N, CA, C and O atoms as a GROMACS GRO file, in nm:
protein
  532
    1MET      N    1  -3.180   2.892  -0.057
    1MET     CA    2  -3.148   2.875   0.110
    1MET      C    3  -3.114   2.765   0.104
    1MET      O    4  -3.161   2.678   0.031
    2LEU      N    5  -3.016   2.753   0.190
    2LEU     CA    6  -2.934   2.593   0.260
    2LEU      C    7  -2.993   2.591   0.332
    2LEU      O    8  -3.059   2.682   0.382
    3ARG      N    9  -2.982   2.448   0.368
    3ARG     CA   10  -3.038   2.323   0.436
    3ARG      C   11  -2.979   2.268   0.467
    3ARG      O   12  -2.904   2.242   0.373
    4SER      N   13  -2.942   2.202   0.574
    4SER     CA   14  -2.818   2.066   0.666
    4SER      C   15  -2.959   1.935   0.588
    4SER      O   16  -3.077   1.926   0.555
    5PHE      N   17  -2.805   1.843   0.600
    5PHE     CA   18  -2.903   1.739   0.514
    5PHE      C   19  -2.851   1.578   0.623
    5PHE      O   20  -2.752   1.568   0.696
    6ALA      N   21  -2.908   1.523   0.609
    6ALA     CA   22  -2.857   1.327   0.678
    6ALA      C   23  -2.821   1.293   0.590
    6ALA      O   24  -2.868   1.348   0.490
    7ARG      N   25  -2.724   1.193   0.570
    7ARG     CA   26  -2.696   1.040   0.510
    7ARG      C   27  -2.792   0.987   0.484
    7ARG      O   28  -2.861   1.014   0.582
    8SER      N   29  -2.850   0.927   0.419
    8SER     CA   30  -2.916   0.794   0.468
    8SER      C   31  -2.852   0.625   0.424
    8SER      O   32  -2.894   0.510   0.429
    9PHE      N   33  -2.765   0.676   0.393
    9PHE     CA   34  -2.675   0.575   0.419
    9PHE      C   35  -2.568   0.513   0.535
    9PHE      O   36  -2.509   0.404   0.535
   10SER      N   37  -2.565   0.605   0.617
   10SER     CA   38  -2.445   0.554   0.733
   10SER      C   39  -2.502   0.699   0.835
   10SER      O   40  -2.497   0.821   0.819
   11ASN      N   41  -2.552   0.612   0.935
   11ASN     CA   42  -2.532   0.765   1.105
   11ASN      C   43  -2.440   0.803   1.133
   11ASN      O   44  -2.454   0.898   1.211
   12SER      N   45  -2.269   0.764   1.098
   12SER     CA   46  -2.194   0.808   1.091
   12SER      C   47  -2.201   1.009   1.089
   12SER      O   48  -2.274   1.071   1.012
   13THR      N   49  -2.102   1.077   1.197
   13THR     CA   50  -2.079   1.152   1.119
   13THR      C   51  -2.017   1.216   1.031
   13THR      O   52  -1.901   1.187   1.060
   14VAL      N   53  -2.013   1.283   0.945
   14VAL     CA   54  -1.960   1.349   0.771
   14VAL      C   55  -1.840   1.349   0.776
   14VAL      O   56  -1.811   1.390   0.664
   15ARG      N   57  -1.737   1.328   0.834
   15ARG     CA   58  -1.595   1.376   0.817
   15ARG      C   59  -1.522   1.521   0.761
   15ARG      O   60  -1.485   1.494   0.647
   16SER      N   61  -1.496   1.623   0.783
   16SER     CA   62  -1.479   1.670   0.751
   16SER      C   63  -1.315   1.677   0.630
   16SER      O   64  -1.310   1.741   0.525
   17ASN      N   65  -1.232   1.615   0.673
   17ASN     CA   66  -1.135   1.624   0.550
   17ASN      C   67  -1.092   1.473   0.622
   17ASN      O   68  -1.110   1.450   0.742
   18PHE      N   69  -1.037   1.382   0.533
   18PHE     CA   70  -1.018   1.293   0.496
   18PHE      C   71  -0.889   1.220   0.382
   18PHE      O   72  -0.886   1.273   0.270
   19ALA      N   73  -0.804   1.125   0.403
   19ALA     CA   74  -0.742   1.143   0.210
   19ALA      C   75  -0.704   1.021   0.260
   19ALA      O   76  -0.643   1.000   0.364
   20LYS      N   77  -0.774   0.885   0.119
   20LYS     CA   78  -0.827   0.703   0.214
   20LYS      C   79  -0.758   0.737   0.043
   20LYS      O   80  -0.812   0.822  -0.027
   21THR      N   81  -0.666   0.676   0.006
   21THR     CA   82  -0.735   0.570  -0.192
   21THR      C   83  -0.712   0.427  -0.140
   21THR      O   84  -0.656   0.380  -0.042
   22GLN      N   85  -0.781   0.374  -0.254
   22GLN     CA   86  -0.792   0.283  -0.301
   22GLN      C   87  -0.667   0.192  -0.455
   22GLN      O   88  -0.681   0.197  -0.577
   23LEU      N   89  -0.586   0.140  -0.394
   23LEU     CA   90  -0.483   0.065  -0.498
   23LEU      C   91  -0.535  -0.130  -0.562
   23LEU      O   92  -0.550  -0.244  -0.517
   24LEU      N   93  -0.540  -0.089  -0.630
   24LEU     CA   94  -0.514  -0.224  -0.731
   24LEU      C   95  -0.342  -0.281  -0.784
   24LEU      O   96  -0.340  -0.222  -0.893
   25GLY      N   97  -0.301  -0.303  -0.782
   25GLY     CA   98  -0.176  -0.349  -0.840
   25GLY      C   99  -0.043  -0.441  -0.822
   25GLY      O  100  -0.021  -0.438  -0.701
   26ASN      N  101   0.025  -0.496  -0.866
   26ASN     CA  102   0.155  -0.616  -0.777
   26ASN      C  103   0.237  -0.581  -0.723
   26ASN      O  104   0.249  -0.459  -0.711
   27VAL      N  105   0.318  -0.656  -0.674
   27VAL     CA  106   0.406  -0.623  -0.546
   27VAL      C  107   0.562  -0.567  -0.665
   27VAL      O  108   0.592  -0.603  -0.779
   28GLY      N  109   0.604  -0.506  -0.606
   28GLY     CA  110   0.712  -0.483  -0.651
   28GLY      C  111   0.876  -0.567  -0.503
   28GLY      O  112   0.882  -0.686  -0.472
   29ASN      N  113   0.962  -0.468  -0.456
   29ASN     CA  114   0.999  -0.444  -0.338
   29ASN      C  115   0.972  -0.522  -0.202
   29ASN      O  116   0.916  -0.630  -0.224
   30PHE      N  117   0.983  -0.511  -0.143
   30PHE     CA  118   0.921  -0.504  -0.052
   30PHE      C  119   1.080  -0.555   0.121
   30PHE      O  120   1.180  -0.626   0.130
   31GLU      N  121   1.031  -0.497   0.179
   31GLU     CA  122   1.061  -0.532   0.281
   31GLU      C  123   1.025  -0.495   0.424
   31GLU      O  124   0.975  -0.391   0.465
   32PHE      N  125   1.079  -0.655   0.521
   32PHE     CA  126   1.005  -0.679   0.699
   32PHE      C  127   1.122  -0.582   0.779
   32PHE      O  128   1.243  -0.599   0.762
   33ARG      N  129   1.092  -0.524   0.828
   33ARG     CA  130   1.135  -0.422   0.935
   33ARG      C  131   1.125  -0.403   1.057
   33ARG      O  132   1.004  -0.382   1.050
   34GLU      N  133   1.151  -0.390   1.184
   34GLU     CA  134   1.134  -0.317   1.329
   34GLU      C  135   1.125  -0.231   1.363
   34GLU      O  136   1.236  -0.182   1.340
   35SER      N  137   1.048  -0.132   1.426
   35SER     CA  138   1.097   0.046   1.485
   35SER      C  139   1.150  -0.006   1.564
   35SER      O  140   1.166  -0.126   1.585
   36ALA      N  141   1.194   0.113   1.636
   36ALA     CA  142   1.337   0.117   1.758
   36ALA      C  143   1.238   0.022   1.857
   36ALA      O  144   1.294  -0.077   1.902
   37ALA      N  145   1.100   0.042   1.894
   37ALA     CA  146   1.006  -0.020   1.963
   37ALA      C  147   1.022  -0.151   1.969
   37ALA      O  148   0.970  -0.213   2.062
   38GLY      N  149   1.073  -0.197   1.901
   38GLY     CA  150   1.090  -0.371   1.840
   38GLY      C  151   0.939  -0.374   1.772
   38GLY      O  152   0.929  -0.497   1.766
   39LYS      N  153   0.809  -0.323   1.714
   39LYS     CA  154   0.788  -0.373   1.633
   39LYS      C  155   0.787  -0.381   1.512
   39LYS      O  156   0.865  -0.310   1.450
   40LYS      N  157   0.671  -0.497   1.422
   40LYS     CA  158   0.761  -0.485   1.303
   40LYS      C  159   0.625  -0.478   1.218
   40LYS      O  160   0.510  -0.518   1.236
   41PHE      N  161   0.686  -0.414   1.123
   41PHE     CA  162   0.632  -0.299   1.035
   41PHE      C  163   0.678  -0.374   0.875
   41PHE      O  164   0.751  -0.473   0.885
   42VAL      N  165   0.638  -0.331   0.734
   42VAL     CA  166   0.663  -0.380   0.592
   42VAL      C  167   0.646  -0.300   0.535
   42VAL      O  168   0.528  -0.264   0.541
   43THR      N  169   0.721  -0.228   0.457
   43THR     CA  170   0.729  -0.170   0.336
   43THR      C  171   0.753  -0.267   0.195
   43THR      O  172   0.826  -0.365   0.178
   44TYR      N  173   0.660  -0.195   0.101
   44TYR     CA  174   0.657  -0.239   0.045
   44TYR      C  175   0.614  -0.177  -0.145
   44TYR      O  176   0.502  -0.129  -0.163
   45ASN      N  177   0.688  -0.184  -0.236
   45ASN     CA  178   0.595  -0.087  -0.375
   45ASN      C  179   0.503  -0.160  -0.440
   45ASN      O  180   0.542  -0.270  -0.478
   46LEU      N  181   0.386  -0.128  -0.466
   46LEU     CA  182   0.302  -0.136  -0.583
   46LEU      C  183   0.277  -0.061  -0.686
   46LEU      O  184   0.246   0.058  -0.678
   47ALA      N  185   0.293  -0.158  -0.840
   47ALA     CA  186   0.304  -0.105  -0.923
   47ALA      C  187   0.180  -0.116  -0.978
   47ALA      O  188   0.141  -0.225  -1.020
   48VAL      N  189   0.089   0.016  -0.986
   48VAL     CA  190  -0.078   0.080  -1.053
   48VAL      C  191  -0.028   0.072  -1.206
   48VAL      O  192   0.064   0.149  -1.234
   49SER      N  193  -0.078  -0.015  -1.314
   49SER     CA  194  -0.020   0.004  -1.456
   49SER      C  195  -0.193   0.053  -1.494
   49SER      O  196  -0.293   0.025  -1.429
   50HIS      N  197  -0.179   0.152  -1.650
   50HIS     CA  198  -0.293   0.180  -1.671
   50HIS      C  199  -0.240   0.188  -1.816
   50HIS      O  200  -0.119   0.180  -1.837
   51PHE      N  201  -0.369   0.212  -1.962
   51PHE     CA  202  -0.312   0.250  -2.074
   51PHE      C  203  -0.227   0.402  -2.124
   51PHE      O  204  -0.267   0.511  -2.082
   52ASP      N  205  -0.125   0.392  -2.203
   52ASP     CA  206  -0.156   0.574  -2.237
   52ASP      C  207  -0.132   0.534  -2.425
   52ASP      O  208  -0.071   0.474  -2.514
   53LYS      N  209  -0.252   0.643  -2.376
   53LYS     CA  210  -0.222   0.644  -2.521
   53LYS      C  211  -0.138   0.654  -2.594
   53LYS      O  212  -0.118   0.571  -2.683
   54GLU      N  213  -0.060   0.768  -2.572
   54GLU     CA  214   0.028   0.841  -2.625
   54GLU      C  215   0.113   0.759  -2.711
   54GLU      O  216   0.157   0.762  -2.826
   55SER      N  217   0.119   0.662  -2.579
   55SER     CA  218   0.258   0.522  -2.615
   55SER      C  219   0.186   0.408  -2.683
   55SER      O  220   0.241   0.322  -2.751
   56GLN      N  221   0.076   0.417  -2.661
   56GLN     CA  222  -0.017   0.259  -2.704
   56GLN      C  223   0.083   0.152  -2.654
   56GLN      O  224   0.135   0.069  -2.728
   57SER      N  225   0.116   0.164  -2.474
   57SER     CA  226   0.165   0.091  -2.395
   57SER      C  227   0.082   0.049  -2.261
   57SER      O  228  -0.040   0.064  -2.254
   58ASP      N  229   0.152   0.003  -2.168
   58ASP     CA  230   0.078   0.045  -2.047
   58ASP      C  231   0.191   0.097  -2.041
   58ASP      O  232   0.282   0.101  -2.123
   59VAL      N  233   0.173   0.175  -1.834
   59VAL     CA  234   0.218   0.200  -1.792
   59VAL      C  235   0.239   0.243  -1.608
   59VAL      O  236   0.164   0.321  -1.549
   60ALA      N  237   0.349   0.174  -1.548
   60ALA     CA  238   0.306   0.217  -1.364
   60ALA      C  239   0.405   0.308  -1.320
   60ALA      O  240   0.516   0.361  -1.326
   61THR      N  241   0.266   0.289  -1.259
   61THR     CA  242   0.345   0.430  -1.180
   61THR      C  243   0.323   0.368  -0.975
   61THR      O  244   0.221   0.376  -0.906
   62TRP      N  245   0.384   0.344  -0.958
   62TRP     CA  246   0.489   0.302  -0.833
   62TRP      C  247   0.486   0.420  -0.717
   62TRP      O  248   0.526   0.536  -0.713
   63TYR      N  249   0.414   0.328  -0.619
   63TYR     CA  250   0.336   0.340  -0.456
   63TYR      C  251   0.433   0.263  -0.397
   63TYR      O  252   0.490   0.158  -0.425
   64ARG      N  253   0.438   0.374  -0.272
   64ARG     CA  254   0.509   0.308  -0.183
   64ARG      C  255   0.401   0.234  -0.052
   64ARG      O  256   0.466   0.285   0.040
   65VAL      N  257   0.322   0.178   0.002
   65VAL     CA  258   0.293   0.112   0.083
   65VAL      C  259   0.317   0.088   0.223
   65VAL      O  260   0.380  -0.011   0.187
   66VAL      N  261   0.327   0.085   0.343
   66VAL     CA  262   0.338   0.089   0.485
   66VAL      C  263   0.223   0.007   0.543
   66VAL      O  264   0.103   0.033   0.533
   67ALA      N  265   0.290  -0.118   0.619
   67ALA     CA  266   0.137  -0.163   0.679
   67ALA      C  267   0.219  -0.222   0.826
   67ALA      O  268   0.323  -0.288   0.833
   68PHE      N  269   0.112  -0.161   0.956
   68PHE     CA  270   0.153  -0.114   1.077
   68PHE      C  271   0.092  -0.239   1.096
   68PHE      O  272   0.178  -0.315   1.139
   69ASP      N  273  -0.032  -0.306   1.082
   69ASP     CA  274  -0.112  -0.422   1.185
   69ASP      C  275   0.001  -0.566   1.214
   69ASP      O  276   0.106  -0.611   1.169
   70THR      N  277  -0.089  -0.596   1.306
   70THR     CA  278   0.086  -0.689   1.348
   70THR      C  279   0.014  -0.800   1.273
   70THR      O  280   0.097  -0.885   1.242
   71LYS      N  281  -0.127  -0.837   1.226
   71LYS     CA  282  -0.186  -0.942   1.147
   71LYS      C  283  -0.174  -0.961   1.092
   71LYS      O  284  -0.151  -1.081   1.077
   72GLN      N  285  -0.170  -0.839   0.940
   72GLN     CA  286  -0.160  -0.802   0.842
   72GLN      C  287   0.000  -0.888   0.789
   72GLN      O  288   0.044  -0.983   0.724
   73VAL      N  289   0.046  -0.752   0.886
   73VAL     CA  290   0.216  -0.823   0.918
   73VAL      C  291   0.330  -0.949   0.872
   73VAL      O  292   0.413  -0.981   0.787
   74GLU      N  293   0.254  -0.996   1.015
   74GLU     CA  294   0.272  -1.137   0.998
   74GLU      C  295   0.225  -1.208   0.878
   74GLU      O  296   0.312  -1.294   0.873
   75ASN      N  297   0.140  -1.233   0.769
   75ASN     CA  298   0.014  -1.324   0.707
   75ASN      C  299   0.108  -1.224   0.596
   75ASN      O  300   0.031  -1.237   0.501
   76LEU      N  301   0.164  -1.179   0.568
   76LEU     CA  302   0.198  -1.096   0.456
   76LEU      C  303   0.412  -1.115   0.439
   76LEU      O  304   0.488  -1.088   0.347
   77GLU      N  305   0.436  -1.177   0.589
   77GLU     CA  306   0.570  -1.252   0.614
   77GLU      C  307   0.527  -1.368   0.570
   77GLU      O  308   0.636  -1.412   0.533
   78LYS      N  309   0.448  -1.458   0.543
   78LYS     CA  310   0.451  -1.559   0.469
   78LYS      C  311   0.444  -1.588   0.332
   78LYS      O  312   0.528  -1.649   0.265
   79ASN      N  313   0.304  -1.522   0.283
   79ASN     CA  314   0.300  -1.476   0.199
   79ASN      C  315   0.289  -1.411   0.086
   79ASN      O  316   0.210  -1.440  -0.003
   80LEU      N  317   0.394  -1.288   0.084
   80LEU     CA  318   0.422  -1.192   0.028
   80LEU      C  319   0.519  -1.190  -0.073
   80LEU      O  320   0.608  -1.122  -0.022
   81ARG      N  321   0.571  -1.235  -0.224
   81ARG     CA  322   0.556  -1.226  -0.305
   81ARG      C  323   0.626  -1.102  -0.393
   81ARG      O  324   0.583  -0.987  -0.394
   82VAL      N  325   0.712  -1.137  -0.447
   82VAL     CA  326   0.747  -0.969  -0.588
   82VAL      C  327   0.587  -1.034  -0.675
   82VAL      O  328   0.564  -1.155  -0.676
   83GLY      N  329   0.473  -0.917  -0.753
   83GLY     CA  330   0.450  -1.007  -0.820
   83GLY      C  331   0.313  -1.043  -0.824
   83GLY      O  332   0.234  -1.024  -0.917
   84SER      N  333   0.283  -1.126  -0.654
   84SER     CA  334   0.160  -1.047  -0.534
   84SER      C  335   0.076  -0.948  -0.633
   84SER      O  336   0.112  -0.838  -0.675
   85LYS      N  337  -0.017  -1.000  -0.651
   85LYS     CA  338  -0.149  -0.892  -0.697
   85LYS      C  339  -0.278  -0.873  -0.575
   85LYS      O  340  -0.361  -0.960  -0.550
   86LEU      N  341  -0.267  -0.699  -0.490
   86LEU     CA  342  -0.312  -0.699  -0.422
   86LEU      C  343  -0.406  -0.552  -0.466
   86LEU      O  344  -0.393  -0.460  -0.547
   87LEU      N  345  -0.496  -0.588  -0.370
   87LEU     CA  346  -0.599  -0.441  -0.314
   87LEU      C  347  -0.600  -0.411  -0.225
   87LEU      O  348  -0.678  -0.475  -0.154
   88VAL      N  349  -0.521  -0.293  -0.155
   88VAL     CA  350  -0.489  -0.165  -0.142
   88VAL      C  351  -0.557  -0.097  -0.053
   88VAL      O  352  -0.568   0.017  -0.097
   89ASN      N  353  -0.618  -0.108   0.070
   89ASN     CA  354  -0.695   0.022   0.093
   89ASN      C  355  -0.652   0.157   0.200
   89ASN      O  356  -0.647   0.097   0.308
   90GLY      N  357  -0.623   0.289   0.228
   90GLY     CA  358  -0.527   0.309   0.344
   90GLY      C  359  -0.538   0.470   0.291
   90GLY      O  360  -0.607   0.514   0.199
   91ARG      N  361  -0.461   0.530   0.366
   91ARG     CA  362  -0.472   0.631   0.406
   91ARG      C  363  -0.330   0.700   0.366
   91ARG      O  364  -0.220   0.646   0.379
   92LEU      N  365  -0.360   0.871   0.299
   92LEU     CA  366  -0.158   0.844   0.262
   92LEU      C  367  -0.123   0.977   0.335
   92LEU      O  368  -0.195   1.077   0.341
   93GLN      N  369  -0.024   0.964   0.378
   93GLN     CA  370   0.081   1.010   0.431
   93GLN      C  371   0.215   1.115   0.392
   93GLN      O  372   0.322   1.066   0.357
   94VAL      N  373   0.198   1.231   0.401
   94VAL     CA  374   0.302   1.322   0.299
   94VAL      C  375   0.477   1.281   0.444
   94VAL      O  376   0.445   1.274   0.562
   95GLU      N  377   0.560   1.271   0.424
   95GLU     CA  378   0.690   1.272   0.523
   95GLU      C  379   0.781   1.346   0.409
   95GLU      O  380   0.795   1.345   0.287
   96LYS      N  381   0.846   1.422   0.546
   96LYS     CA  382   0.961   1.500   0.536
   96LYS      C  383   1.066   1.422   0.572
   96LYS      O  384   1.059   1.364   0.680
   97TYR      N  385   1.241   1.400   0.448
   97TYR     CA  386   1.316   1.375   0.445
   97TYR      C  387   1.447   1.448   0.395
   97TYR      O  388   1.477   1.520   0.300
   98GLU      N  389   1.507   1.396   0.501
   98GLU     CA  390   1.679   1.471   0.416
   98GLU      C  391   1.708   1.368   0.320
   98GLU      O  392   1.683   1.254   0.359
   99ASN      N  393   1.750   1.378   0.217
   99ASN     CA  394   1.853   1.300   0.071
   99ASN      C  395   1.970   1.366   0.163
   99ASN      O  396   2.015   1.468   0.216
  100ARG      N  397   1.990   1.147   0.125
  100ARG     CA  398   2.135   1.111   0.212
  100ARG      C  399   2.278   1.159   0.135
  100ARG      O  400   2.381   1.211   0.177
  101GLU      N  401   2.238   1.120   0.014
  101GLU     CA  402   2.318   1.207  -0.063
  101GLU      C  403   2.387   1.361  -0.007
  101GLU      O  404   2.488   1.399   0.052
  102THR      N  405   2.235   1.430  -0.082
  102THR     CA  406   2.230   1.521  -0.139
  102THR      C  407   2.234   1.644   0.006
  102THR      O  408   2.271   1.761  -0.002
  103GLY      N  409   2.194   1.587   0.104
  103GLY     CA  410   2.163   1.646   0.288
  103GLY      C  411   2.045   1.747   0.214
  103GLY      O  412   2.018   1.843   0.286
  104GLN      N  413   1.961   1.743   0.072
  104GLN     CA  414   1.901   1.816   0.037
  104GLN      C  415   1.700   1.779   0.104
  104GLN      O  416   1.674   1.659   0.099
  105PRO      N  417   1.619   1.840   0.139
  105PRO     CA  418   1.522   1.814   0.203
  105PRO      C  419   1.380   1.760   0.057
  105PRO      O  420   1.340   1.776  -0.058
  106GLY      N  421   1.365   1.709   0.156
  106GLY     CA  422   1.259   1.587   0.006
  106GLY      C  423   1.084   1.594   0.119
  106GLY      O  424   1.046   1.629   0.230
  107THR      N  425   1.026   1.526  -0.028
  107THR     CA  426   0.892   1.530   0.063
  107THR      C  427   0.856   1.410   0.017
  107THR      O  428   0.937   1.361  -0.062
  108ARG      N  429   0.769   1.352   0.039
  108ARG     CA  430   0.725   1.207  -0.029
  108ARG      C  431   0.583   1.128   0.018
  108ARG      O  432   0.544   1.121   0.134
  109VAL      N  433   0.522   1.077  -0.085
  109VAL     CA  434   0.390   1.024  -0.041
  109VAL      C  435   0.427   0.914  -0.049
  109VAL      O  436   0.500   0.857  -0.130
  110SER      N  437   0.331   0.856   0.116
  110SER     CA  438   0.241   0.666   0.107
  110SER      C  439   0.221   0.643   0.141
  110SER      O  440   0.273   0.682   0.245
  111ILE      N  441   0.142   0.565   0.164
  111ILE     CA  442  -0.038   0.473   0.225
  111ILE      C  443   0.038   0.394   0.327
  111ILE      O  444   0.132   0.315   0.336
  112VAL      N  445  -0.062   0.463   0.408
  112VAL     CA  446  -0.012   0.376   0.548
  112VAL      C  447  -0.112   0.270   0.499
  112VAL      O  448  -0.205   0.321   0.562
  113GLN      N  449  -0.175   0.157   0.435
  113GLN     CA  450  -0.205   0.012   0.504
  113GLN      C  451  -0.351   0.031   0.604
  113GLN      O  452  -0.341   0.037   0.726
  114ASP      N  453  -0.462   0.039   0.545
  114ASP     CA  454  -0.566  -0.010   0.581
  114ASP      C  455  -0.578  -0.197   0.676
  114ASP      O  456  -0.544  -0.241   0.785
  115SER      N  457  -0.660  -0.261   0.526
  115SER     CA  458  -0.659  -0.327   0.487
  115SER      C  459  -0.625  -0.381   0.423
  115SER      O  460  -0.527  -0.314   0.389
  116TYR      N  461  -0.622  -0.513   0.332
  116TYR     CA  462  -0.630  -0.546   0.151
  116TYR      C  463  -0.695  -0.769   0.134
  116TYR      O  464  -0.734  -0.867   0.197
  117ASP      N  465  -0.658  -0.711  -0.002
  117ASP     CA  466  -0.738  -0.811  -0.026
  117ASP      C  467  -0.604  -0.843  -0.116
  117ASP      O  468  -0.537  -0.746  -0.153
  118THR      N  469  -0.557  -0.996  -0.160
  118THR     CA  470  -0.493  -1.047  -0.201
  118THR      C  471  -0.580  -1.126  -0.383
  118THR      O  472  -0.621  -1.242  -0.388
  119VAL      N  473  -0.582  -1.078  -0.443
  119VAL     CA  474  -0.624  -1.163  -0.527
  119VAL      C  475  -0.546  -1.209  -0.574
  119VAL      O  476  -0.594  -1.321  -0.592
  120LEU      N  477  -0.409  -1.212  -0.631
  120LEU     CA  478  -0.320  -1.342  -0.647
  120LEU      C  479  -0.220  -1.376  -0.573
  120LEU      O  480  -0.127  -1.296  -0.586
  121TRP      N  481  -0.201  -1.451  -0.509
  121TRP     CA  482  -0.029  -1.413  -0.482
  121TRP      C  483   0.013  -1.433  -0.580
  121TRP      O  484  -0.052  -1.483  -0.672
  122GLY      N  485   0.174  -1.389  -0.591
  122GLY     CA  486   0.288  -1.433  -0.664
  122GLY      C  487   0.299  -1.589  -0.672
  122GLY      O  488   0.213  -1.674  -0.647
  123LYS      N  489   0.459  -1.607  -0.724
  123LYS     CA  490   0.489  -1.735  -0.820
  123LYS      C  491   0.564  -1.741  -0.666
  123LYS      O  492   0.582  -1.652  -0.583
  124ARG      N  493   0.612  -1.932  -0.665
  124ARG     CA  494   0.731  -1.926  -0.486
  124ARG      C  495   0.811  -1.949  -0.634
  124ARG      O  496   0.790  -2.000  -0.744
  125PRO      N  497   0.943  -1.858  -0.542
  125PRO     CA  498   1.056  -1.919  -0.603
  125PRO      C  499   1.091  -2.070  -0.641
  125PRO      O  500   1.043  -2.151  -0.561
  126GLU      N  501   1.156  -2.121  -0.735
  126GLU     CA  502   1.223  -2.240  -0.743
  126GLU      C  503   1.200  -2.286  -0.622
  126GLU      O  504   1.176  -2.193  -0.545
  127GLY      N  505   1.195  -2.419  -0.558
  127GLY     CA  506   1.275  -2.477  -0.442
  127GLY      C  507   1.217  -2.444  -0.343
  127GLY      O  508   1.258  -2.502  -0.242
  128GLU      N  509   1.089  -2.330  -0.317
  128GLU     CA  510   1.048  -2.269  -0.171
  128GLU      C  511   0.966  -2.391  -0.176
  128GLU      O  512   0.952  -2.458  -0.278
  129ALA      N  513   0.925  -2.411  -0.091
  129ALA     CA  514   0.820  -2.524  -0.048
  129ALA      C  515   0.720  -2.507  -0.034
  129ALA      O  516   0.711  -2.410   0.041
  130SER      N  517   0.597  -2.554  -0.069
  130SER     CA  518   0.478  -2.523  -0.105
  130SER      C  519   0.407  -2.546   0.032
  130SER      O  520   0.458  -2.645   0.085
  131ASP      N  521   0.268  -2.470   0.143
  131ASP     CA  522   0.197  -2.547   0.268
  131ASP      C  523   0.117  -2.638   0.203
  131ASP      O  524   0.089  -2.741   0.264
  132SER      N  525   0.069  -2.619   0.079
  132SER     CA  526   0.011  -2.741   0.057
  132SER      C  527   0.040  -2.863   0.067
  132SER      O  528   0.162  -2.876   0.063
  133ALA      N  529  -0.012  -2.959   0.079
  133ALA     CA  530   0.100  -3.098   0.123
  133ALA      C  531  -0.055  -3.228   0.085
  133ALA      O  532  -0.038  -3.349   0.098
   0.00000   0.00000   0.00000
């Protein structure tokens, strides 16, 4: 006999469909851009490492992350550096695109950042001024 149940930890309704993810990794390349409407956003690659038993070494999987939240983008613009370790919460987004070189259609999955926490900022390039004087 099936019966309905109430979640004891939340008063919210149960969502039937969602695709959330949480990543902990190191920032690779990043680019700040503006949309056609003039809104700033950032795309960056995040390397998440895991130990591979077969090769007996760490292997990185790269994820493409996109952030649109104005305050998050402003903070990342001031502080983001290659090597920064971030904990990213986001949702999966599947995009179809056309390869510029071959004209062939393709599909890619991006993480649309909902929030992030900084675990460790990457090193400042030599000659870059520090905010703590």
